N, C-alpha and C positions, 0 to 999 in steps of 0.2 A: 582395790579389786572387788568385783561383785562376788558375794558369797551366798550360797543357798544352804539352808539347813536340810537335813535328811527328810524330815516331815514335809518340808516345802517342795523338795524334789519329787517325792512320792506323790504329793498332791498334784503337781504339774503333770506327772506321767499318767495319772488315773482320771483326770478331769476330762469331760467331754469336749469342751471348747479348745481350739488350737492354741499353741504358744503365741504370744504377741510377736508382731513383726519387729525385726531388729532395726529396720528403717522404713520410712513411710512409702506408700505406693503413690508417688507424686503425680500430679497432673501438670503437663507442660504449661509454663507461662508464655506469654507472647514475646517477652523481652527479658534478657538477663545481662548482668554486667560481664560475666564470663561464661562461655560454653566450653566444656571439655569433652572432646570426642574420644571415647574409649573408657570403659568402666573396669579396667584392670587395676592392678596395684598402683601403677604410676598415675593414672588418671584420678583415682580416688584419693591418693596421697596429696596430689596437687590441689584438689578441691578442699581437702581438710586444712592444709596449711594456708590456702588463700583466706579461709574463714578464721582460723585460729591465730595466724601471725599477722594478717593484714586487715582483718575486719571486713573482707569482701565476702558477703554471704548470699548475694543474688547470683548464685552459681548453679549451673546444671551439669551433671555428668550424664552423657548419652551412651548407652550400651545397647548394641543391636541384639544381643541375646540376654543372658542373665549374668549377674555379678559372679565372677569366678570361673566363667566358661572359657576364658582365653589362657594366655601364658601364665598368669598368676596362679592358676590351678594346675599347670602342666609343666612343672619343673622339679628339680631334685632338692630344693629348699636350702641350698648352701649359702652361707654368708661369711665374708672374710674381707681382709684389707691388705693382703700380701702382694701388693702391686709394686711396680718398679719405675714406670715412667712418671716424670714430673707432670702433675695434673691428675693423673689417675690415682697416684698414691694418696694425695691429700683428699680427693673426692671420696674414695671408698673408705678411708678411715673416718671421715665425717659421717658417712652412712652407717658404719658399724657402731659408732657412738650413739647415733639415733636409735639403732636397733636395741641397744642396751637399755634405753629408757622408754621404749615404745609401749610396753604393756601398761606402764604407769600413766604415760601421756594419754593413751586411748581409753584407759580403764577397761581393758580387754586383754586377756592373756593370749599373746601371740606365740607362746611356747618356745621362747628362745632357749636353746640348749648350747651353751658355749663349751662344747666337748673338745675343741681343739682340732686343727687340721694339720696333717703331716704330708708334705710333698716329698715323694721319694726321689732319690738320686741313684743312678745305676752305673756311673763311671766317674773317674776323676774330673773330667770336663764338666759333667753335670753338677758335681759337688762344688766346683769353682763358681758355677752359675748360681747355685743356691746361696753360697756365701756372699756373693755380690748382691743378690736380692735381699738377703737378711740385713746386710749393712745399710742398704738403701732404706729399709724399713726403720732400723734403729736411728738413723740420721733424721728421720721424720717423726721420731717419738713413738714409733710403733714397736711393740715387743716382738722379738723373734729369737729363736734358738736353733742353732745348727747342731744336728745330731749325727753321731757316728753310727756305724753299723750295729754295734752292741746296744747303744741306747734305743735305736729303732726296734731291735729285736725284743728288748724288754717291754716296750710299749705295745708292739704289734707282733706277738709271738706266733700268730696263726699264718703269717706270710710264708712264702717259699724261700728258705735260706739254704736249701740243699745245694750240693755241688752240681746237681742236674737242673737247677733253676734256669729258665730261659733268659731271665734278666736278673743277674746277681744284684743284690741290694748293697749299695755302698754307704748310705746314710740318708739324711732327710732334713727338711726345714720345718719347724713346728711353730705355728701361731696358736697359742692357747686360747685366745679370745674368739677365734673363728668357731663356726659350728653350723647349726641348722635352726630354722624357724618354720612353724606350721603354716604352709602357704595359704590355705583357705581362711585360717584365723586372721591373717594379715588383711585379706580382702574384706572380711566381715567387720573387723575392728575399725578399719578406716571408713568403711561405708557407714557404720553406725555412728561413729564420732562426727563425720561430716554432716550426716543427716541431723544430728542433734544441734548443730550450729546453723541450720536453716538451708543447707545445700539440698537441691532436688536431685534425686537419683532416678533416672528414667530408663528402665529396662525395656527391651523390645522396641527400641527407638533407633532405627538405622539411618545414618546420614547418606543421602543420595546426591548431594550437591551443596555448593556454597553460594551465598548471596554476595555478589561482588559488584563493585562500581569503581570509578576512578580513584576513590579514596581508600580502597582496600576491601576487606571482608566486613560484612555487617550482619552476618547470620548464616544459618544453615537450613537446607531443605531436608526434611526427614520423613520417615514413614508415618510419623504422627503429626505431620504438618510443618509449616514454616516457623522457625524460631529465630528471632532477632537477638543479636548480641553485640556488645561494644568490642569484645575481644573473643577470639576463638583459639583453642589449643588442641593440637592433635597428639594423641598418645595411644596409638593402636597397634604397636609392635609390628608383627609380620605383615600387616596390611597397610603399612605406611606409604609405600609407593603407589598403591592403588588409590588411596584416599587423597594424597597430595596431588595426584594428577588431576583430580576434579577441580583443584584450585589453580591449575596451570603450572604446577611445580614438577620438575623432573629430578628425582633424587638419585644419588649414587648408592642405591640399595638393591640387594637381591634377597628374595625370600626363600628360605630353605627349611627343611624339617629337622628338628632335634629330638631324638627319641630318648625316653627314660624307661627304666625297667624296675620291677620289684619282685622279689622271690616270696615264696611261702614264708610265714612267720616261724622263727626259731628262737631259742633262748638267747638272751643278749650275750654277745662276745666281741662286737666291734664297738669300741668305746670312743673312737675318733672318726673324723672325716679323713679319708685316705685319697691321695691323688697319685696316680701311677706316673713315674717319670719316663717310662719307655714308650708310652702312647697316651693319647688323650682319653683318660678313663678316671672316674671318680666314684667313690662308694661311701655310704654311711648306713647305719642301721636305724630304722624308724622305731618309734615308741611301741608300735604294734609287733615288732620283731622281724619284719621283712627287711631284706637287704635292698637298698635303693641305689641304683647306679646308672651311669650313662657314659657317652663317649662323644665322637665327632658327629657333625651334621651329616644327613644324607646328601649325597653329592649331586643333587639336581634341584631345580626350582620347583616348588609346589606350595599350594595353599590347603592341602587336604586334611591336615592334622592326623594323618595315618602314616606311620613309618613303614619302611620296607625291610624284608627279611635279611638281605645281605648285611645290613648294618647291625641287626640283632646278632648275627653270627660273629661279626668282628668284635662286638662288645663282649660277648660270651667268651671269646678267646682271651681277651684281656683279663677278664675275671678269673679264669682258670689258671692263667700264667702267674697271676699274683696270689690267688688263694685257691690252691687245688681242691680244698675241701668243698668248695661251692659246686663241684660236679655232682654232688648228691642231692642238690636242692632243685625243686621244681620252680619254674618261672610262673608267677601268679598272673601278671598282666604287664602290658607295656602301652605307652601312649606317646604322642608327639606334640610338640609346640611348634609354632611358626616363628622362625628367627629372621629378623631383618639384618642382613649382613652388609657391612661397609667395607671399602677397600683396605682400610688400615685397622679394622677391628675396633675402632673407637666410635662412640655414640655421638648424637647431636642433641643439644638442649639449647634452643636459641630462638631468636626472632627470625622471620623469613622475609624474602623480598616482597611478599604481599603484606601490606600494612595491616596491623592488628591480628595477624595470623602467626601463631607460635608453634614450634615443632619440638617434639621429643621422640626420638626413635634411633634405630641403628644400633641396638644394644648387643647384638650378636649373642654370645654366651653369658652375658653379664647382667641381664636385666633385673632378675629378682633381687639379688643382693644390693642393687642400687636403689631399691624402691623408696626408702625414706628420704635419701638425699635428693633424688630426682624430684619428689614432691616438694620438698623445701625450696630447692633452687629454682624450679620452674615456676612455682608460685611467686617467688620473689621477682623473677624476670618479668612475669606478666604484670605484677602490681606496679613495678617501677619502670616498665618498658625499657629495661636495660639488663643485660646478662649479669647474673650473680657472679661474683669474683671466682667462685670455685668451678664455673662452667664456661668461662670465657675461651678456654681452649677447645670447646666442643661445638664450634660454629660450622655452618654449612660451607663457609668460604675457605676453609683451611686447605682444601685440595688445589684451589685456584692459586693460593699464595705460594705453594711449593715449600717443602721443607718443614711444614707445620703439622705433619701427620702424627697420630698417636699410636704408633705401631707397637703396642705392648706385645702383640702376637709374635713379631719378629725380633723385637729389641732384646727381650729376655728369653727365658726358657718357655717354649711354645706350649708346653703341657699345662700351664697354669690357666689357660683360657676356658673356664667353665663356671 
């Protein structure tokens, strides 16, 4: 870890010249081995692992705005691996293990806080579902603890356990290794580490088209000129369908807004990540003291990054049903990310029908927690031109095959999708 003494910190603060850049302000080259479109967490992680794991360093990351301007800076920072579907379970556990070593790997503190996540159950049927999920986790070597009502009350005494509670609490499922990560630190850490390995990070570089011929894609047209590349990867989250259309691809994806909220700062009292079992609602407390929470997507297509008031009302109702004391808090701010939603709630990490064009998207509610594993597996897929074993179930062809969907949303308890 990088450490600064107090005199050095004071010296940095008082000196006239600015702090040094964390990564170079690169000038586009005419040709790269790999161009990655999208400078969010997924794109930056892919670039880093291409260089670190495969020695492919003639890589450019193209970001139309600035690093951290998209979904990597617009989420509730949760990380976990309490999944149930075969494929998802193994993938997200691999991602959580990468999170656990990421600060050391990047030499940058991503502020992982493994405070534990408790998913609440509100009926005998929900507790059966939690037990089934916990058993699935245990069979895959992932720790899980089924809690009764009394155990939940001892860990989360501030919830509503009264006889007048709208949704009585029956118990919960605890994953102690789950928690939160500082989202902007993830973007900065991957960007700095990739840059140190020779990757060019090109901010203010918007892709307007692809250079195509009978052999496939061989570059991109951008606001900073034409850039040739042997391979091109798309990692642009909510804008996936728009960008893929420029390459002639029609994706089974819709773009929706997902809002997040934070209250004024208060003294620490929420020690865990909490997931509501009666509705899609999730909450944690930040290091600054604000309660950070969110819920469902807004129910219409949009690219605005601005949420609508009716959804804010619904999320507030969930908060007060679960923690009545939150009624005294002021809402400090809210924001929205653009979610690329798929029919089964599962993502895509794969090659495409266009030769030398690779795609990562369709992450719905799950994109941030998948960041390290996406980068690792997509980099491997690009380097070997063959899907990594952990993502072979995440291909574009699965809907055409029938029966191969990854419906984590419908298979288990739907409130886990966040």
